[in-house]
N, CA, C and O atoms as CSV, one atom per row, in Angstrom:
chain,resi,resn,atom,element,x,y,z
A,1,MET,N,N,9.816,-98.771,-47.746
A,1,MET,CA,C,10.582,-99.167,-46.576
A,1,MET,C,C,10.106,-98.362,-45.369
A,1,MET,O,O,9.781,-97.181,-45.485
A,2,THR,N,N,10.068,-99.009,-44.224
A,2,THR,CA,C,9.647,-98.353,-42.994
A,2,THR,C,C,10.724,-97.392,-42.535
A,2,THR,O,O,11.912,-97.711,-42.573
A,3,ASP,N,N,10.307,-96.222,-42.104
A,3,ASP,CA,C,11.191,-95.183,-41.597
A,3,ASP,C,C,11.976,-95.698,-40.392
A,3,ASP,O,O,11.408,-96.368,-39.530
A,4,LEU,N,N,13.284,-95.395,-40.318
A,4,LEU,CA,C,14.116,-95.853,-39.203
A,4,LEU,C,C,13.621,-95.314,-37.866
A,4,LEU,O,O,13.709,-96.007,-36.853
A,5,ASN,N,N,13.105,-94.092,-37.849
A,5,ASN,CA,C,12.581,-93.544,-36.597
A,5,ASN,C,C,11.393,-94.362,-36.105
A,5,ASN,O,O,11.269,-94.610,-34.905
A,6,ASN,N,N,10.520,-94.784,-37.014
A,6,ASN,CA,C,9.385,-95.624,-36.625
A,6,ASN,C,C,9.855,-96.979,-36.100
A,6,ASN,O,O,9.265,-97.532,-35.172
A,7,LEU,N,N,10.914,-97.505,-36.697
A,7,LEU,CA,C,11.475,-98.769,-36.210
A,7,LEU,C,C,12.059,-98.597,-34.808
A,7,LEU,O,O,11.914,-99.476,-33.958
A,8,ARG,N,N,12.715,-97.470,-34.571
A,8,ARG,CA,C,13.261,-97.181,-33.235
A,8,ARG,C,C,12.140,-97.111,-32.200
A,8,ARG,O,O,12.269,-97.664,-31.107
A,9,LEU,N,N,11.047,-96.439,-32.535
A,9,LEU,CA,C,9.933,-96.324,-31.611
A,9,LEU,C,C,9.287,-97.682,-31.352
A,9,LEU,O,O,8.941,-97.996,-30.213
A,10,ALA,N,N,9.122,-98.485,-32.399
A,10,ALA,CA,C,8.541,-99.823,-32.236
A,10,ALA,C,C,9.457,-100.702,-31.389
A,10,ALA,O,O,8.980,-101.466,-30.551
A,11,ALA,N,N,10.757,-100.600,-31.601
A,11,ALA,CA,C,11.709,-101.389,-30.809
A,11,ALA,C,C,11.653,-100.979,-29.345
A,11,ALA,O,O,11.702,-101.837,-28.463
A,12,ALA,N,N,11.553,-99.689,-29.074
A,12,ALA,CA,C,11.466,-99.208,-27.689
A,12,ALA,C,C,10.200,-99.726,-27.025
A,12,ALA,O,O,10.230,-100.137,-25.865
A,13,LEU,N,N,9.097,-99.711,-27.748
A,13,LEU,CA,C,7.826,-100.195,-27.213
A,13,LEU,C,C,7.901,-101.688,-26.907
A,13,LEU,O,O,7.506,-102.126,-25.827
A,14,ALA,N,N,8.410,-102.466,-27.861
A,14,ALA,CA,C,8.512,-103.912,-27.666
A,14,ALA,C,C,9.455,-104.252,-26.523
A,14,ALA,O,O,9.240,-105.226,-25.802
A,15,HIS,N,N,10.491,-103.455,-26.360
A,15,HIS,CA,C,11.498,-103.700,-25.332
A,15,HIS,C,C,10.976,-103.335,-23.942
A,15,HIS,O,O,11.473,-103.856,-22.943
A,16,THR,N,N,9.984,-102.449,-23.865
A,16,THR,CA,C,9.524,-101.905,-22.585
A,16,THR,C,C,8.179,-102.465,-22.123
A,16,THR,O,O,8.024,-102.781,-20.944
A,17,ALA,N,N,7.225,-102.591,-23.007
A,17,ALA,CA,C,5.866,-102.992,-22.626
A,17,ALA,C,C,5.761,-104.512,-22.472
A,17,ALA,O,O,6.024,-105.248,-23.423
A,18,PRO,N,N,5.381,-104.984,-21.291
A,18,PRO,CA,C,5.232,-106.430,-21.089
A,18,PRO,C,C,4.210,-107.019,-22.053
A,18,PRO,O,O,3.114,-106.482,-22.216
A,19,GLY,N,N,4.575,-108.117,-22.683
A,19,GLY,CA,C,3.670,-108.812,-23.590
A,19,GLY,C,C,3.558,-108.222,-24.974
A,19,GLY,O,O,2.755,-108.689,-25.782
A,20,ALA,N,N,4.361,-107.184,-25.271
A,20,ALA,CA,C,4.315,-106.574,-26.606
A,20,ALA,C,C,4.871,-107.547,-27.638
A,20,ALA,O,O,5.758,-108.352,-27.354
A,21,GLU,N,N,4.325,-107.448,-28.835
A,21,GLU,CA,C,4.802,-108.275,-29.946
A,21,GLU,C,C,4.798,-107.427,-31.208
A,21,GLU,O,O,3.866,-106.662,-31.458
A,22,LEU,N,N,5.845,-107.573,-31.991
A,22,LEU,CA,C,5.934,-106.898,-33.285
A,22,LEU,C,C,5.921,-107.938,-34.384
A,22,LEU,O,O,6.565,-108.982,-34.277
A,23,GLN,N,N,5.182,-107.646,-35.440
A,23,GLN,CA,C,5.251,-108.429,-36.662
A,23,GLN,C,C,5.927,-107.542,-37.690
A,23,GLN,O,O,5.394,-106.495,-38.059
A,24,LEU,N,N,7.095,-107.955,-38.152
A,24,LEU,CA,C,7.844,-107.206,-39.158
A,24,LEU,C,C,7.622,-107.870,-40.501
A,24,LEU,O,O,7.946,-109.045,-40.677
A,25,PHE,N,N,7.071,-107.127,-41.449
A,25,PHE,CA,C,6.849,-107.633,-42.797
A,25,PHE,C,C,7.957,-107.077,-43.679
A,25,PHE,O,O,8.177,-105.868,-43.742
A,26,CYS,N,N,8.645,-107.981,-44.356
A,26,CYS,CA,C,9.825,-107.597,-45.135
A,26,CYS,C,C,9.582,-107.804,-46.618
A,26,CYS,O,O,8.682,-108.537,-47.028
A,27,GLY,N,N,10.420,-107.129,-47.419
A,27,GLY,CA,C,10.371,-107.336,-48.860
A,27,GLY,C,C,10.579,-108.808,-49.164
A,27,GLY,O,O,11.291,-109.497,-48.434
A,28,GLY,N,N,9.970,-109.294,-50.227
A,28,GLY,CA,C,10.104,-110.702,-50.580
A,28,GLY,C,C,9.141,-111.598,-49.818
A,28,GLY,O,O,9.177,-112.818,-49.976
A,29,GLY,N,N,8.268,-111.004,-48.982
A,29,GLY,CA,C,7.257,-111.791,-48.282
A,29,GLY,C,C,7.681,-112.357,-46.943
A,29,GLY,O,O,6.878,-113.020,-46.286
A,30,ALA,N,N,8.904,-112.125,-46.516
A,30,ALA,CA,C,9.342,-112.647,-45.215
A,30,ALA,C,C,8.612,-111.928,-44.089
A,30,ALA,O,O,8.282,-110.747,-44.201
A,31,GLN,N,N,8.364,-112.656,-43.003
A,31,GLN,CA,C,7.722,-112.089,-41.820
A,31,GLN,C,C,8.524,-112.517,-40.599
A,31,GLN,O,O,8.878,-113.688,-40.464
A,32,VAL,N,N,8.812,-111.561,-39.703
A,32,VAL,CA,C,9.618,-111.816,-38.511
A,32,VAL,C,C,8.802,-111.400,-37.289
A,32,VAL,O,O,8.242,-110.305,-37.246
A,33,THR,N,N,8.745,-112.291,-36.299
A,33,THR,CA,C,8.046,-111.997,-35.048
A,33,THR,C,C,9.067,-111.610,-33.991
A,33,THR,O,O,10.031,-112.334,-33.745
A,34,VAL,N,N,8.843,-110.452,-33.365
A,34,VAL,CA,C,9.692,-109.963,-32.279
A,34,VAL,C,C,8.859,-110.012,-31.008
A,34,VAL,O,O,7.841,-109.329,-30.897
A,35,SER,N,N,9.298,-110.830,-30.044
A,35,SER,CA,C,8.525,-111.026,-28.819
A,35,SER,C,C,9.381,-111.751,-27.793
A,35,SER,O,O,10.418,-112.325,-28.127
A,36,GLN,N,N,8.937,-111.720,-26.543
A,36,GLN,CA,C,9.588,-112.506,-25.498
A,36,GLN,C,C,9.132,-113.965,-25.546
A,36,GLN,O,O,9.701,-114.816,-24.862
A,37,HIS,N,N,8.119,-114.254,-26.342
A,37,HIS,CA,C,7.605,-115.621,-26.440
A,37,HIS,C,C,8.685,-116.539,-27.014
A,37,HIS,O,O,9.402,-116.139,-27.931
A,38,PRO,N,N,8.815,-117.761,-26.491
A,38,PRO,CA,C,9.856,-118.673,-26.985
A,38,PRO,C,C,9.755,-119.007,-28.475
A,38,PRO,O,O,10.758,-119.362,-29.094
A,39,ALA,N,N,8.562,-118.898,-29.057
A,39,ALA,CA,C,8.390,-119.220,-30.475
A,39,ALA,C,C,8.739,-118.045,-31.398
A,39,ALA,O,O,8.698,-118.193,-32.619
A,40,ALA,N,N,9.076,-116.901,-30.842
A,40,ALA,CA,C,9.388,-115.712,-31.654
A,40,ALA,C,C,10.696,-115.923,-32.413
A,40,ALA,O,O,11.546,-116.722,-32.018
A,41,ASP,N,N,10.830,-115.185,-33.510
A,41,ASP,CA,C,12.058,-115.246,-34.302
A,41,ASP,C,C,13.209,-114.532,-33.612
A,41,ASP,O,O,14.365,-114.932,-33.752
A,42,MET,N,N,12.898,-113.483,-32.869
A,42,MET,CA,C,13.919,-112.767,-32.097
A,42,MET,C,C,13.262,-112.054,-30.931
A,42,MET,O,O,12.065,-111.766,-30.945
A,43,THR,N,N,14.075,-111.777,-29.922
A,43,THR,CA,C,13.572,-111.064,-28.753
A,43,THR,C,C,13.614,-109.557,-29.021
A,43,THR,O,O,14.314,-109.106,-29.927
A,44,PRO,N,N,12.865,-108.781,-28.230
A,44,PRO,CA,C,12.957,-107.328,-28.364
A,44,PRO,C,C,14.384,-106.818,-28.148
A,44,PRO,O,O,14.798,-105.854,-28.792
A,45,CYS,N,N,15.134,-107.451,-27.254
A,45,CYS,CA,C,16.522,-107.040,-27.019
A,45,CYS,C,C,17.378,-107.254,-28.270
A,45,CYS,O,O,18.199,-106.405,-28.618
A,46,GLN,N,N,17.186,-108.380,-28.937
A,46,GLN,CA,C,17.938,-108.651,-30.165
A,46,GLN,C,C,17.580,-107.649,-31.259
A,46,GLN,O,O,18.459,-107.146,-31.959
A,47,PHE,N,N,16.284,-107.359,-31.405
A,47,PHE,CA,C,15.847,-106.396,-32.418
A,47,PHE,C,C,16.434,-105.021,-32.135
A,47,PHE,O,O,16.931,-104.344,-33.035
A,48,ARG,N,N,16.367,-104.622,-30.878
A,48,ARG,CA,C,16.914,-103.324,-30.467
A,48,ARG,C,C,18.422,-103.260,-30.739
A,48,ARG,O,O,18.924,-102.241,-31.212
A,49,THR,N,N,19.134,-104.338,-30.445
A,49,THR,CA,C,20.581,-104.390,-30.680
A,49,THR,C,C,20.906,-104.257,-32.162
A,49,THR,O,O,21.857,-103.569,-32.533
A,50,ILE,N,N,20.120,-104.911,-33.007
A,50,ILE,CA,C,20.324,-104.809,-34.459
A,50,ILE,C,C,20.120,-103.367,-34.919
A,50,ILE,O,O,20.929,-102.836,-35.680
A,51,LEU,N,N,19.039,-102.733,-34.456
A,51,LEU,CA,C,18.779,-101.346,-34.853
A,51,LEU,C,C,19.880,-100.409,-34.375
A,51,LEU,O,O,20.326,-99.542,-35.125
A,52,ILE,N,N,20.320,-100.579,-33.132
A,52,ILE,CA,C,21.395,-99.735,-32.606
A,52,ILE,C,C,22.650,-99.907,-33.450
A,52,ILE,O,O,23.334,-98.929,-33.753
A,53,SER,N,N,22.954,-101.130,-33.828
A,53,SER,CA,C,24.129,-101.400,-34.647
A,53,SER,C,C,24.019,-100.719,-36.008
A,53,SER,O,O,24.976,-100.108,-36.484
A,54,LEU,N,N,22.842,-100.829,-36.630
A,54,LEU,CA,C,22.647,-100.188,-37.937
A,54,LEU,C,C,22.762,-98.669,-37.832
A,54,LEU,O,O,23.386,-98.026,-38.675
A,55,LEU,N,N,22.164,-98.110,-36.802
A,55,LEU,CA,C,22.172,-96.653,-36.645
A,55,LEU,C,C,23.557,-96.131,-36.282
A,55,LEU,O,O,23.960,-95.067,-36.752
A,56,SER,N,N,24.284,-96.866,-35.455
A,56,SER,CA,C,25.602,-96.389,-35.036
A,56,SER,C,C,26.642,-96.553,-36.140
A,56,SER,O,O,27.612,-95.798,-36.192
A,57,ASN,N,N,26.449,-97.523,-37.014
A,57,ASN,CA,C,27.387,-97.707,-38.133
A,57,ASN,C,C,27.084,-96.772,-39.286
A,57,ASN,O,O,27.904,-96.602,-40.189
A,58,GLY,N,N,25.910,-96.167,-39.258
A,58,GLY,CA,C,25.528,-95.250,-40.316
A,58,GLY,C,C,25.348,-95.934,-41.666
A,58,GLY,O,O,25.484,-95.299,-42.711
A,59,ALA,N,N,25.041,-97.239,-41.642
A,59,ALA,CA,C,24.874,-97.981,-42.889
A,59,ALA,C,C,23.645,-97.475,-43.628
A,59,ALA,O,O,22.545,-97.481,-43.077
A,60,PRO,N,N,23.820,-97.035,-44.872
A,60,PRO,CA,C,22.653,-96.581,-45.633
A,60,PRO,C,C,21.726,-97.756,-45.952
A,60,PRO,O,O,22.200,-98.838,-46.300
A,61,PRO,N,N,20.406,-97.555,-45.836
A,61,PRO,CA,C,19.467,-98.644,-46.107
A,61,PRO,C,C,19.616,-99.238,-47.500
A,61,PRO,O,O,19.208,-100.376,-47.728
A,62,SER,N,N,20.190,-98.493,-48.429
A,62,SER,CA,C,20.310,-98.983,-49.805
A,62,SER,C,C,21.244,-100.186,-49.925
A,62,SER,O,O,21.160,-100.927,-50.904
A,63,ILE,N,N,22.143,-100.398,-48.937
A,63,ILE,CA,C,23.042,-101.545,-49.047
A,63,ILE,C,C,22.436,-102.817,-48.469
A,63,ILE,O,O,23.003,-103.900,-48.615
A,64,VAL,N,N,21.289,-102.690,-47.815
A,64,VAL,CA,C,20.619,-103.860,-47.253
A,64,VAL,C,C,19.875,-104.573,-48.372
A,64,VAL,O,O,19.225,-103.931,-49.197
A,65,HIS,N,N,19.967,-105.904,-48.403
A,65,HIS,CA,C,19.278,-106.694,-49.420
A,65,HIS,C,C,17.779,-106.386,-49.394
A,65,HIS,O,O,17.195,-106.301,-48.314
A,66,PRO,N,N,17.143,-106.216,-50.560
A,66,PRO,CA,C,15.721,-105.860,-50.601
A,66,PRO,C,C,14.819,-106.799,-49.796
A,66,PRO,O,O,13.812,-106.357,-49.243
A,67,ALA,N,N,15.165,-108.089,-49.724
A,67,ALA,CA,C,14.337,-109.040,-48.990
A,67,ALA,C,C,14.378,-108.781,-47.488
A,67,ALA,O,O,13.479,-109.210,-46.765
A,68,ALA,N,N,15.408,-108.086,-47.009
A,68,ALA,CA,C,15.551,-107.813,-45.578
A,68,ALA,C,C,14.924,-106.477,-45.188
A,68,ALA,O,O,14.841,-106.167,-43.999
A,69,ARG,N,N,14.488,-105.694,-46.145
A,69,ARG,CA,C,13.896,-104.390,-45.838
A,69,ARG,C,C,12.527,-104.538,-45.211
A,69,ARG,O,O,11.666,-105.254,-45.721
A,70,ILE,N,N,12.341,-103.859,-44.111
A,70,ILE,CA,C,11.060,-103.918,-43.406
A,70,ILE,C,C,10.107,-102.928,-44.066
A,70,ILE,O,O,10.384,-101.732,-44.147
A,71,THR,N,N,8.988,-103.450,-44.530
A,71,THR,CA,C,8.025,-102.611,-45.231
A,71,THR,C,C,6.840,-102.224,-44.352
A,71,THR,O,O,6.158,-101.236,-44.623
A,72,LEU,N,N,6.595,-103.012,-43.289
A,72,LEU,CA,C,5.455,-102.749,-42.417
A,72,LEU,C,C,5.741,-103.334,-41.040
A,72,LEU,O,O,6.317,-104.416,-40.925
A,73,VAL,N,N,5.338,-102.616,-40.001
A,73,VAL,CA,C,5.441,-103.107,-38.627
A,73,VAL,C,C,4.048,-103.082,-38.020
A,73,VAL,O,O,3.379,-102.049,-38.018
A,74,GLU,N,N,3.612,-104.240,-37.501
A,74,GLU,CA,C,2.340,-104.320,-36.790
A,74,GLU,C,C,2.629,-104.591,-35.324
A,74,GLU,O,O,3.415,-105.476,-34.988
A,75,ILE,N,N,1.989,-103.824,-34.458
A,75,ILE,CA,C,2.165,-103.970,-33.020
A,75,ILE,C,C,0.994,-104.763,-32.480
A,75,ILE,O,O,-0.156,-104.483,-32.818
A,76,GLY,N,N,1.275,-105.755,-31.638
A,76,GLY,CA,C,0.212,-106.580,-31.088
A,76,GLY,C,C,0.640,-107.244,-29.797
A,76,GLY,O,O,1.281,-106.633,-28.943
A,77,GLY,N,N,0.270,-108.514,-29.673
A,77,GLY,CA,C,0.511,-109.219,-28.418
A,77,GLY,C,C,-0.447,-108.696,-27.367
A,77,GLY,O,O,-1.660,-108.692,-27.576
A,78,ALA,N,N,0.092,-108.251,-26.233
A,78,ALA,CA,C,-0.737,-107.734,-25.141
A,78,ALA,C,C,-1.185,-106.297,-25.386
A,78,ALA,O,O,-1.935,-105.736,-24.587
A,79,LEU,N,N,-0.731,-105.699,-26.489
A,79,LEU,CA,C,-1.055,-104.300,-26.782
A,79,LEU,C,C,-2.194,-104.194,-27.787
A,79,LEU,O,O,-2.277,-104.965,-28.743
A,80,VAL,N,N,-3.067,-103.223,-27.550
A,80,VAL,CA,C,-4.167,-102.921,-28.468
A,80,VAL,C,C,-3.960,-101.492,-28.951
A,80,VAL,O,O,-3.831,-100.568,-28.149
A,81,ASP,N,N,-3.931,-101.319,-30.264
A,81,ASP,CA,C,-3.720,-99.995,-30.858
A,81,ASP,C,C,-4.978,-99.150,-30.689
A,81,ASP,O,O,-6.050,-99.516,-31.172
A,82,LEU,N,N,-4.840,-98.011,-29.997
A,82,LEU,CA,C,-5.960,-97.092,-29.807
A,82,LEU,C,C,-5.936,-95.947,-30.815
A,82,LEU,O,O,-6.817,-95.087,-30.807
A,83,GLY,N,N,-4.933,-95.939,-31.675
A,83,GLY,CA,C,-4.777,-94.868,-32.650
A,83,GLY,C,C,-3.897,-93.751,-32.121
A,83,GLY,O,O,-3.727,-93.603,-30.911
A,84,GLY,N,N,-3.353,-92.987,-33.009
A,84,GLY,CA,C,-2.516,-91.853,-32.625
A,84,GLY,C,C,-1.226,-92.248,-31.928
A,84,GLY,O,O,-0.633,-91.435,-31.220
A,85,GLY,N,N,-0.780,-93.490,-32.119
A,85,GLY,CA,C,0.457,-93.940,-31.484
A,85,GLY,C,C,0.295,-94.379,-30.043
A,85,GLY,O,O,1.285,-94.589,-29.343
A,86,VAL,N,N,-0.949,-94.521,-29.590
A,86,VAL,CA,C,-1.217,-94.933,-28.208
A,86,VAL,C,C,-1.621,-96.409,-28.208
A,86,VAL,O,O,-2.473,-96.835,-28.988
A,87,GLN,N,N,-0.996,-97.173,-27.323
A,87,GLN,CA,C,-1.305,-98.593,-27.166
A,87,GLN,C,C,-1.883,-98.816,-25.777
A,87,GLN,O,O,-1.498,-98.144,-24.821
A,88,ARG,N,N,-2.814,-99.768,-25.670
A,88,ARG,CA,C,-3.425,-100.098,-24.385
A,88,ARG,C,C,-3.049,-101.519,-23.992
A,88,ARG,O,O,-2.967,-102.410,-24.838
A,89,SER,N,N,-2.822,-101.718,-22.696
A,89,SER,CA,C,-2.651,-103.061,-22.153
A,89,SER,C,C,-3.281,-103.096,-20.769
A,89,SER,O,O,-3.692,-102.066,-20.236
A,90,ARG,N,N,-3.352,-104.278,-20.201
A,90,ARG,CA,C,-3.870,-104.455,-18.838
A,90,ARG,C,C,-2.854,-105.256,-18.038
A,90,ARG,O,O,-2.224,-106.178,-18.556
A,91,THR,N,N,-2.705,-104.895,-16.777
A,91,THR,CA,C,-1.851,-105.677,-15.893
A,91,THR,C,C,-2.605,-106.934,-15.485
A,91,THR,O,O,-3.791,-107.070,-15.785
A,92,LEU,N,N,-1.929,-107.851,-14.805
A,92,LEU,CA,C,-2.591,-109.064,-14.329
A,92,LEU,C,C,-3.707,-108.744,-13.352
A,92,LEU,O,O,-4.645,-109.526,-13.195
A,93,CYS,N,N,-3.607,-107.589,-12.691
A,93,CYS,CA,C,-4.652,-107.154,-11.745
A,93,CYS,C,C,-5.800,-106.448,-12.452
A,93,CYS,O,O,-6.767,-106.047,-11.804
A,94,GLY,N,N,-5.713,-106.287,-13.783
A,94,GLY,CA,C,-6.786,-105.643,-14.541
A,94,GLY,C,C,-6.657,-104.139,-14.676
A,94,GLY,O,O,-7.561,-103.494,-15.207
A,95,ILE,N,N,-5.563,-103.564,-14.212
A,95,ILE,CA,C,-5.365,-102.114,-14.325
A,95,ILE,C,C,-5.002,-101.772,-15.764
A,95,ILE,O,O,-4.089,-102.364,-16.341
A,96,GLU,N,N,-5.729,-100.804,-16.343
A,96,GLU,CA,C,-5.444,-100.377,-17.710
A,96,GLU,C,C,-4.198,-99.513,-17.749
A,96,GLU,O,O,-3.972,-98.672,-16.879
A,97,GLN,N,N,-3.394,-99.740,-18.779
A,97,GLN,CA,C,-2.193,-98.948,-19.000
A,97,GLN,C,C,-2.209,-98.406,-20.424
A,97,GLN,O,O,-2.809,-99.002,-21.319
A,98,ARG,N,N,-1.554,-97.288,-20.620
A,98,ARG,CA,C,-1.355,-96.717,-21.951
A,98,ARG,C,C,0.146,-96.632,-22.186
A,98,ARG,O,O,0.908,-96.247,-21.299
A,99,TRP,N,N,0.550,-96.991,-23.374
A,99,TRP,CA,C,1.954,-96.982,-23.756
A,99,TRP,C,C,2.131,-96.060,-24.953
A,99,TRP,O,O,1.420,-96.177,-25.951
A,100,ILE,N,N,3.076,-95.152,-24.844
A,100,ILE,CA,C,3.357,-94.201,-25.912
A,100,ILE,C,C,4.873,-94.124,-26.077
A,100,ILE,O,O,5.605,-94.017,-25.093
A,101,THR,N,N,5.332,-94.176,-27.303
A,101,THR,CA,C,6.752,-93.952,-27.570
A,101,THR,C,C,6.888,-92.659,-28.357
A,101,THR,O,O,6.044,-92.329,-29.191
A,102,THR,N,N,7.947,-91.945,-28.083
A,102,THR,CA,C,8.166,-90.670,-28.760
A,102,THR,C,C,9.654,-90.360,-28.798
A,102,THR,O,O,10.432,-90.871,-27.992
A,103,SER,N,N,10.028,-89.531,-29.731
A,103,SER,CA,C,11.411,-89.060,-29.796
A,103,SER,C,C,11.536,-87.646,-29.209
A,103,SER,O,O,12.588,-87.016,-29.311
A,104,LEU,N,N,10.447,-87.157,-28.593
A,104,LEU,CA,C,10.502,-85.856,-27.932
A,104,LEU,C,C,11.443,-85.918,-26.725
A,104,LEU,O,O,11.614,-86.982,-26.130
A,105,PRO,N,N,12.044,-84.801,-26.365
A,105,PRO,CA,C,12.877,-84.775,-25.147
A,105,PRO,C,C,12.019,-85.127,-23.925
A,105,PRO,O,O,10.837,-84.787,-23.862
A,106,TRP,N,N,12.635,-85.811,-22.961
A,106,TRP,CA,C,11.899,-86.263,-21.780
A,106,TRP,C,C,11.253,-85.099,-21.031
A,106,TRP,O,O,10.174,-85.253,-20.459
A,107,SER,N,N,11.900,-83.948,-21.030
A,107,SER,CA,C,11.343,-82.799,-20.297
A,107,SER,C,C,10.033,-82.325,-20.931
A,107,SER,O,O,9.113,-81.919,-20.220
A,108,ASP,N,N,9.945,-82.375,-22.262
A,108,ASP,CA,C,8.694,-82.004,-22.936
A,108,ASP,C,C,7.585,-82.999,-22.604
A,108,ASP,O,O,6.439,-82.613,-22.375
A,109,VAL,N,N,7.937,-84.278,-22.582
A,109,VAL,CA,C,6.951,-85.307,-22.256
A,109,VAL,C,C,6.448,-85.113,-20.831
A,109,VAL,O,O,5.247,-85.213,-20.577
A,110,CYS,N,N,7.355,-84.838,-19.906
A,110,CYS,CA,C,6.953,-84.606,-18.505
A,110,CYS,C,C,6.022,-83.406,-18.390
A,110,CYS,O,O,5.061,-83.447,-17.622
A,111,ASP,N,N,6.289,-82.345,-19.135
A,111,ASP,CA,C,5.414,-81.170,-19.116
A,111,ASP,C,C,4.003,-81.521,-19.585
A,111,ASP,O,O,3.019,-81.094,-18.981
A,112,VAL,N,N,3.911,-82.292,-20.653
A,112,VAL,CA,C,2.597,-82.699,-21.170
A,112,VAL,C,C,1.873,-83.580,-20.156
A,112,VAL,O,O,0.686,-83.385,-19.895
A,113,LEU,N,N,2.586,-84.545,-19.587
A,113,LEU,CA,C,1.956,-85.459,-18.630
A,113,LEU,C,C,1.517,-84.746,-17.353
A,113,LEU,O,O,0.519,-85.120,-16.738
A,114,ASP,N,N,2.270,-83.715,-16.958
A,114,ASP,CA,C,1.890,-82.944,-15.772
A,114,ASP,C,C,0.541,-82.254,-15.961
A,114,ASP,O,O,-0.189,-82.034,-14.994
A,115,ARG,N,N,0.213,-81.913,-17.203
A,115,ARG,CA,C,-1.044,-81.216,-17.489
A,115,ARG,C,C,-2.168,-82.169,-17.901
A,115,ARG,O,O,-3.295,-81.732,-18.132
A,116,ALA,N,N,-1.867,-83.468,-17.994
A,116,ALA,CA,C,-2.858,-84.450,-18.446
A,116,ALA,C,C,-3.806,-84.838,-17.314
A,116,ALA,O,O,-3.463,-84.746,-16.135
A,117,GLY,N,N,-4.979,-85.265,-17.690
A,117,GLY,CA,C,-5.940,-85.767,-16.714
A,117,GLY,C,C,-6.989,-84.730,-16.374
A,117,GLY,O,O,-6.733,-83.527,-16.418
A,118,PRO,N,N,-8.173,-85.209,-16.033
A,118,PRO,CA,C,-9.263,-84.293,-15.687
A,118,PRO,C,C,-9.051,-83.636,-14.331
A,118,PRO,O,O,-8.398,-84.196,-13.450
A,119,GLU,N,N,-9.607,-82.447,-14.178
A,119,GLU,CA,C,-9.549,-81.722,-12.908
A,119,GLU,C,C,-10.248,-82.534,-11.818
A,119,GLU,O,O,-11.227,-83.234,-12.077
A,120,GLY,N,N,-9.733,-82.427,-10.610
A,120,GLY,CA,C,-10.356,-83.092,-9.475
A,120,GLY,C,C,-9.965,-84.548,-9.325
A,120,GLY,O,O,-10.421,-85.217,-8.398
A,121,LEU,N,N,-9.135,-85.048,-10.213
A,121,LEU,CA,C,-8.679,-86.433,-10.127
A,121,LEU,C,C,-7.639,-86.540,-9.013
A,121,LEU,O,O,-6.716,-85.727,-8.977
A,122,PRO,N,N,-7.750,-87.498,-8.115
A,122,PRO,CA,C,-6.753,-87.631,-7.051
A,122,PRO,C,C,-5.350,-87.842,-7.630
A,122,PRO,O,O,-5.190,-88.464,-8.681
A,123,ASP,N,N,-4.344,-87.321,-6.937
A,123,ASP,CA,C,-2.966,-87.414,-7.418
A,123,ASP,C,C,-2.526,-88.847,-7.693
A,123,ASP,O,O,-1.746,-89.086,-8.615
A,124,ASP,N,N,-3.014,-89.802,-6.908
A,124,ASP,CA,C,-2.570,-91.174,-7.084
A,124,ASP,C,C,-3.415,-91.964,-8.091
A,124,ASP,O,O,-3.208,-93.166,-8.257
A,125,ALA,N,N,-4.358,-91.304,-8.761
A,125,ALA,CA,C,-5.198,-91.988,-9.740
A,125,ALA,C,C,-4.470,-92.258,-11.056
A,125,ALA,O,O,-4.821,-93.185,-11.787
A,126,MET,N,N,-3.464,-91.452,-11.350
A,126,MET,CA,C,-2.673,-91.634,-12.579
A,126,MET,C,C,-1.201,-91.649,-12.200
A,126,MET,O,O,-0.759,-90.946,-11.292
A,127,ASN,N,N,-0.463,-92.469,-12.924
A,127,ASN,CA,C,0.970,-92.557,-12.707
A,127,ASN,C,C,1.634,-92.656,-14.071
A,127,ASN,O,O,1.135,-93.352,-14.954
A,128,ALA,N,N,2.745,-91.972,-14.249
A,128,ALA,CA,C,3.478,-92.032,-15.518
A,128,ALA,C,C,4.949,-92.270,-15.234
A,128,ALA,O,O,5.525,-91.692,-14.313
A,129,ASN,N,N,5.541,-93.125,-16.039
A,129,ASN,CA,C,6.984,-93.368,-15.979
A,129,ASN,C,C,7.583,-92.927,-17.289
A,129,ASN,O,O,7.076,-93.257,-18.361
A,130,VAL,N,N,8.662,-92.181,-17.199
A,130,VAL,CA,C,9.331,-91.688,-18.409
A,130,VAL,C,C,10.709,-92.310,-18.461
A,130,VAL,O,O,11.470,-92.048,-19.392
């Protein structure tokens, strides 16, 4: 079964990154597509709501039917996996973006991002939203 923390991170990514798509592979061979696309099985908002409900109710995964257990999550759509939890996408203007989800406190993430980038790079060459 996929770790709940990994599901939370995948849900956050799908909910935030334009064009993100998740393929959820479940026990029993079921596959669920999470995307903003009209043909998807559920939207990122619906997936996020389900996870929040499960986490807030404290329901142990053992009571969930085995066929509903998520065994694998694949991230795709407009995102390309670069490894290490980093996803790449491009805006309509062709600007490259990197997407990272983490459970670290926002202040730690800001500290890391403040130190990121090569020396001599203009301040407006990189932008990060937390």
